[in-house]
Structures are given as C-alpha cells and as structure tokens.
N, C-alpha and C positions, 0 to 999 in steps of 0.2 A: 703588122702591130698599127701601123700607122691609120688604116681603114679605119683602123676598130677603135681609136682615137677619137678619126673624126666622125664616124662614125654615136660615139660619144656626147661627142658636141653640138649636133642635132639635136639627139634625145636632150638632153639639160635646155638649149636655147626654148625644144615643141616648152616641156617643164614650163619655160619659166612664162613662156607664153600667153600658154592654159593658164596660171597660177595668177596673170595681170586683167586674162581678162574677166576669171570669177572673178577676180579681188572688186571687180568696176560693176560703183555705186547701180545697181538699177533704179529707175526711173519709177517713181509711184503709179498705179493706175489712173488715169482719169477717174474722177470720179461722174455718173453720169446727175444733174444738177433735177434735181424735181422740180416741173411746174407749179408754183404757191396760186389760187385762186383767191383772186380778188374779192374780198369780200362783199356780200354783197350790200348794197344800196339799202339803206330802214326806207320800209316805205312813207311817205309820208302823211302826216298825222291830220286832218281836219281841223280846224278848228269847233268851239259850242257858238251854235250863230243860233236864230231867230228862224220858229221853226222846229231845232233839235226836242228832241221828247229823250226822257231815261232816266241814269238810274244816274248817270257822272252829270246830270243836268240840276235832279235833287241836292244831289252833292253841292251841287257848285253856288245854289239859291242859298240850301242849309252854309253854308261861310260866310257869306257875301250879308245874306240876312245878320249873322253873327256879330259881323263885324260893325252894325248898327244902318244897312242901305237895303230900301225897304222892294222891296223883289218883285210884289203881288203875293198870289197863294201859291204857297209851297210842296207847288203838283207834281215839278218833273216834265214842264213845261218852257221852252224857252220863248218870251215874247218878247214884246214891245216895255216894259214895265220893267223884266229880270234884266233886259241889254241892255236898259239904262242907266240901272244902278250901277252893274259892272262899268259903265263906261263915268260913274261919278266914281267907281274907285282906281278904275284909270287912272284918272285927271287927280287924283286925291296919290297916290305912287309914284307919280311921273313916266305914264307906262304909250305910250301909242296911245290915242281914245277911236275907238273901232266897237264901241258894243262887243268886242267878242271873243270867246275865252280860248285860248291860242293854246298848246304844248305848253307854254313854260308858266302862266295863269293859272292853269287846272293847277299844275304840281307843288306851286307854289299856297293856293288855297287850303286846297284836297292834300299834301304830304303823296300820290300816287300821280304815273301818270297814266293818259289821257288816250283810251285804248285805241289802235286805230282803225277796228271797226267795236261801234256801238250798234248796234241791230241794222237788219236791214230797210228796219222803219223809218229812222230816221232820215237817209239820205230823199224816201220814196218819197216821203209824207216833205223835205226839201223843195226832190222837183214835183212835187204837185201842184203846191202853195206858186212853185217858178212860177210853170207852165197857166197857170189862173190867174196867174198878175199881168201875165207880155197882152194878154184881152180884154186888159179894163177902155173901156173908151167902143171896143163895138159895140154895133147897132143893138134893138130885142128886133127879132125877127120871129113874127109867132109857128112852129113851125121846125127853125132856123138850126140847124147841128156846124153848119160849119164857121170858118174865122170870117168869111164876107155875114153874119148874121148870129145872134143866140136866141132861144128861148131857154129856161129855165132847163129843165132836162135837156131841152141838146147842148149848153155851156159845161152841163153838170156828166156828161155822157163819156162825152168831148176829152175834158182834161183824164178825167179816170182814164182813158183808156189809151194813150199818151205813158201813161206805166201798167199798161196790160192788165188791165181789171174793165172787166165788162159792163155797162150797169145796163136796165129796161132800157126804154126808148121815156116810160113817163113817167111824174113824178108821186103817181101813185106807189111805182113798179119800185119804186127804188126805195122803196117808204120800208117795202117788209124784203128787203135785204142784209143783206147781217146782220146788228145785233144789236138792243138799244141801249143808247148810251142817257145815263142820267146828267140834267144838266149841268151838276157840278166835276163832272165826272166828262165832260167834254176835251176833245183834245183835238189840233188841229188836224186837220182831215175825214175827220167826222162829215156822211152829209150831215145837210137842219132842214127841215122840213113845217115851210110855213100851212094855213087855212087861209084861201087869199077867197078868189070871185067861184069858186063851192065847197062845197060844204069834203073837208078828207082833205089829205096832204095834195095843196096844188100851187106850191113855189118849192124849188130847191133850189141850195145854197152849200159854198161850201164852209169850216168853223176856220177860220185866221188860226182863233187865238182869244185874249185879251175882252172876245166881249165883240166879235169879231167878224160880220164872214162875207165871201165874194156870191153874187151871183148876175144872174142878167133878171133886169132887171126894165119893164117896159116904159120906163118914163124917163130913167137913168144909159141901159144900157145896161152892158157888161161895170159893178158897180164896189164899192167897199160901203160894206153899211153895220149899223151896229146892231149888234139881236136880241138887247131890249128895250134898246131908242121905244118910242110912241108907239107906230107901228108899225115892229115887224114883232117889239115883246106884245102884245095884243095878238096875234096871230101863231105866234111860235108852238110847233102842235108837236117835236121834239126832234131824235136823233139818234142813223143808224151810223152802226162803225164797218166798215167795209174793208180797212188793210189789215 
C-alpha cells in the first residue's frame, strides 16, 4: 500500500508540472522586418532659359504676354526678348531675377508642372549654342577647321560635330543638307547662308534667335552679328534645319 501511495504522489506531481509547463505563455514569434526601399529622388528639372524652344516656351510666352510684358513673337523660342520680359515679371513679383523660368514659376504661370524631359532638341540646341559661344574671338583662317582658326564652314562643321551631327565641309554643300526654313520660322540652331564673294551660298553661320547669328568672319573672327543688318541682310540667301 505504501508503494502504491508513493507512486500516486509521483504521478500527481508530474501531472502538475506538465500542466504548469503547458499553461506557460508561449512567446510570440519574432516577425521578420521587411526592408522598405527609400523613395527614389525626383529627377531634377532644368529651368527654361535662352536657347530653349517648344510648347512649354510658347505657353510661358502667351501667359507673360497676357500679363502685359513684351515677349516678342509668340514663336516658342526662348530668346533675349522673352528672357527680359521674364526678368521684369520676376522683379514685379519680388522673385530672384535671372530671366529663367524655374519649375515653380512655370507652375505659377501655366498651372501645371514643368516636364522633366522637354524633348532632346532643347538640350541639343542649348549645347550647340553654348559650344559656339566658347570660340568667340577665335581668328578667321581660310581653310581652318580647328580652334586655332576657322573659316565659316569649318566653324559650323566643328560645332555641329560636337553634338554628333556631321556636316559637309563646304558652305555650298551644307546648303544642300537638312530642310529649308522660311525667314519667319527661323529657330536657334538653324544654319543661315549668305551670298558673299561668289554667287550662291559662300558664307554660313548658326542662327541664335532674335535676328542674330554667329559665324567665322574674315574681319572679326568668330563673332555675333545681326542677320538683317545692312551688310548681312543684303546678302542673306536662306536657311536650313539639320536638327
């Protein structure tokens, strides 16, 4: 009997131990943390500035003109006149005056966001014009094709090569490429041609906008001139667009 009683005590103790273990709270499983990718940084949006063109420029010109500022022709080309109008607007609105249309100013004027990409032609034309301006003052050199000295077609060929466009070597051959452009539709980056020392296209330059162009001249080297001034206006032959 004593042995049975001991056995019952042992079994009871074991049952109590098991029940305590079973009743103990089970720790919740540790949840694996899912890595959350940081949001991608927004692509920077370049302001509209001299040399740009397109629908966004036209929208700015229309709005600024409606506000009473003289922007010049509503042609979608952002030239000096439009930039000056924007400066006057910025001054009136007590904004930083730089003549450029920032994304914030564009949204204020037009009521929508300025696109990140406004077409390859804008960046291309800007680079073309900026490249051409780097060589202002370089001397004229008949037959020259390098920054040591340029002739007119050597200069245009060199500048366009910097944006990946290969032009023929001579002015008359360059006049045969691209598509013709009427005077009222001239845009920055167009090639402009003149009849100077011989019949046909014998001089070529790059149109900058607002009636100005840049070329290699025998008198001043690389220089900016008025397209319709006394000398060049009388000799203007036409324009071609290769962009």
